[in-house]
LONU-779092 format. One record per residue (C-alpha): y, z, x negated; residue in one letter. Coordinates in Angstrom, 3 decimals. Layout:
LONU-779092
+----------+----------+----------+------+
!       yy !       zz !       xx ! type !
+----------+----------+----------+------+
!        Y !        Z !        X !    a !
...
+----------+----------+----------+------+
***
This chain:
LONU-779092
+----------+----------+----------+------+
!       yy !       zz !       xx ! type !
+----------+----------+----------+------+
!  -17.068 ! -116.549 !   62.810 !    m !
!  -19.149 ! -113.589 !   61.624 !    f !
!  -19.043 ! -114.895 !   58.043 !    i !
!  -15.234 ! -115.215 !   58.039 !    k !
!  -14.868 ! -111.745 !   59.532 !    s !
!  -17.303 ! -110.303 !   56.989 !    h !
!  -15.413 ! -111.853 !   54.048 !    w !
!  -12.072 ! -110.735 !   55.451 !    l !
!  -13.300 ! -107.143 !   55.732 !    k !
!  -14.703 ! -107.286 !   52.192 !    l !
!  -11.466 ! -108.640 !   50.746 !    i !
!   -9.414 ! -106.045 !   52.635 !    l !
!  -11.684 ! -103.237 !   51.402 !    a !
!  -11.387 ! -104.460 !   47.796 !    l !
!   -7.605 ! -104.628 !   48.100 !    m !
!   -7.480 ! -101.051 !   49.409 !    i !
!   -9.783 !  -99.763 !   46.672 !    v !
!   -7.783 ! -101.665 !   44.049 !    g !
!   -4.493 ! -100.295 !   45.370 !    g !
!   -5.771 !  -96.724 !   45.401 !    v !
!   -7.211 !  -97.114 !   41.897 !    t !
!   -3.947 !  -98.551 !   40.615 !    l !
!   -1.888 !  -95.823 !   42.281 !    a !
!   -3.973 !  -92.990 !   40.858 !    f !
!   -4.560 !  -94.719 !   37.535 !    g !
!   -0.823 !  -95.025 !   36.871 !    c !
!   -0.033 !  -91.456 !   37.845 !    s !
!    2.113 !  -89.599 !   35.311 !    k !
!    0.020 !  -86.479 !   35.922 !    k !
!   -2.897 !  -87.971 !   34.037 !    e !
!   -2.544 !  -88.026 !   30.293 !    k !
!   -5.234 !  -90.406 !   29.182 !    a !
!   -4.084 !  -90.788 !   25.613 !    t !
!   -6.173 !  -91.854 !   22.683 !    p !
!   -7.114 !  -89.195 !   20.174 !    t !
!   -5.155 !  -89.749 !   16.969 !    p !
!   -7.076 !  -90.191 !   13.762 !    t !
!   -6.266 !  -87.680 !   11.072 !    k !
!   -5.153 !  -89.219 !    7.784 !    v !
!   -5.645 !  -87.078 !    4.720 !    a !
!   -2.377 !  -85.528 !    3.576 !    a !
!   -1.317 !  -85.901 !   -0.002 !    t !
!   -0.690 !  -82.477 !   -1.480 !    s !
!    1.582 !  -83.522 !   -4.342 !    t !
!    3.098 !  -86.944 !   -4.741 !    p !
!    2.374 !  -88.823 !   -7.954 !    a !
!    5.153 !  -89.319 !  -10.462 !    a !
!    7.585 !  -91.960 !   -9.286 !    g !
!    6.438 !  -91.664 !   -5.666 !    t !
!    9.297 !  -91.301 !   -3.197 !    p !
!    9.828 !  -87.750 !   -1.967 !    t !
!    9.238 !  -86.903 !    1.709 !    p !
!   12.953 !  -87.280 !    2.394 !    s !
!   12.776 !  -90.888 !    1.180 !    g !
!    9.348 !  -91.862 !    2.419 !    g !
!    7.228 !  -94.821 !    1.405 !    d !
!    6.900 !  -97.623 !    3.947 !    a !
!    3.583 !  -98.863 !    2.544 !    t !
!    1.940 !  -95.469 !    3.018 !    r !
!    3.753 !  -95.175 !    6.365 !    g !
!    2.052 !  -98.344 !    7.553 !    k !
!   -1.307 !  -96.649 !    6.917 !    t !
!   -0.215 !  -93.563 !    8.876 !    v !
!    1.003 !  -95.847 !   11.682 !    f !
!   -2.294 !  -97.759 !   11.757 !    a !
!   -4.278 !  -94.524 !   12.010 !    a !
!   -2.139 !  -92.769 !   14.629 !    n !
!    0.265 !  -95.070 !   16.445 !    c !
!   -0.977 !  -98.634 !   16.677 !    t !
!   -3.317 !  -97.905 !   19.607 !    v !
!   -0.318 !  -97.349 !   21.884 !    c !
!    2.255 !  -99.386 !   19.917 !    h !
!    0.261 ! -102.427 !   18.679 !    p !
!    2.016 ! -103.771 !   15.563 !    d !
!    5.055 ! -101.794 !   16.698 !    g !
!    5.256 ! -103.781 !   19.920 !    k !
!    4.998 ! -102.549 !   23.494 !    q !
!    1.549 ! -101.449 !   24.561 !    g !
!    0.826 !  -98.249 !   26.418 !    v !
!    3.931 !  -96.974 !   24.654 !    g !
!    7.271 !  -98.747 !   24.252 !    p !
!    8.127 ! -101.227 !   21.535 !    s !
!    9.206 !  -99.570 !   18.297 !    l !
!   10.887 ! -102.692 !   16.963 !    i !
!   14.377 ! -101.575 !   15.917 !    g !
!   13.749 !  -97.976 !   16.988 !    v !
!   15.606 !  -96.630 !   13.941 !    t !
!   18.759 !  -98.403 !   15.125 !    t !
!   18.477 !  -96.836 !   18.582 !    k !
!   17.413 !  -93.275 !   17.738 !    l !
!   18.280 !  -90.933 !   14.899 !    t !
!   15.678 !  -89.769 !   12.421 !    t !
!   15.803 !  -86.339 !   14.054 !    q !
!   15.224 !  -87.801 !   17.534 !    q !
!   12.225 !  -89.805 !   16.303 !    i !
!   10.855 !  -86.766 !   14.454 !    t !
!   11.223 !  -84.608 !   17.573 !    t !
!    9.417 !  -87.238 !   19.668 !    q !
!    6.545 !  -87.416 !   17.180 !    i !
!    6.204 !  -83.649 !   16.754 !    r !
!    6.658 !  -82.693 !   20.443 !    n !
!    5.414 !  -85.773 !   22.281 !    g !
!    6.968 !  -87.019 !   25.507 !    k !
!    5.509 !  -88.201 !   28.808 !    n !
!    2.090 !  -89.642 !   27.924 !    v !
!    2.722 !  -89.594 !   24.156 !    m !
!    0.834 !  -86.742 !   22.511 !    p !
!    2.458 !  -84.376 !   20.043 !    a !
!    1.441 !  -84.757 !   16.391 !    f !
!    1.395 !  -81.459 !   14.507 !    s !
!    1.736 !  -81.059 !   10.746 !    t !
!   -2.054 !  -80.781 !   10.551 !    t !
!   -2.338 !  -84.269 !   12.082 !    q !
!    0.615 !  -85.913 !   10.304 !    i !
!    1.981 !  -83.959 !    7.346 !    s !
!    5.725 !  -83.812 !    6.670 !    d !
!    5.241 !  -86.210 !    3.743 !    a !
!    3.316 !  -88.616 !    5.981 !    q !
!    6.020 !  -88.307 !    8.618 !    l !
!    8.642 !  -89.317 !    6.047 !    a !
!    6.441 !  -92.301 !    5.122 !    d !
!    6.039 !  -93.154 !    8.815 !    l !
!    9.809 !  -93.030 !    9.327 !    l !
!   10.259 !  -95.371 !    6.350 !    a !
!    7.737 !  -97.771 !    7.903 !    y !
!    9.432 !  -97.621 !   11.318 !    l !
!   12.674 !  -98.667 !    9.624 !    a !
!   10.947 ! -101.907 !    8.533 !    t !
!   10.066 ! -102.886 !   12.119 !    l !
!   12.784 ! -105.355 !   13.009 !    k !
+----------+----------+----------+------+
***
């Protein structure tokens, strides 16, 4: 009888600790976000390279891998939401605002972290996620 009671108390204690940990671990007040990796900005695009307004999806994939894939693995849902088809749901301006200002647990990415040219490349890459 003592053994059953002991195990029951242990299981109950673990459930309480787990519930408290889960409750505080999922709190929106905490912003445990990964630190983005800075990718070197290109100062002037090479001849024939798309301008920032056009963006280059191949370079955008590199920017995504360095800054976004931790929370959006391969563009799918992770800590952050899925980005598959995001360009059909949000405008370029809405996506840009989200990246520059952050939202909820997503950090803001300044022009020193992701240059405007890299942002255009990133937007081009996001358009390929379907």
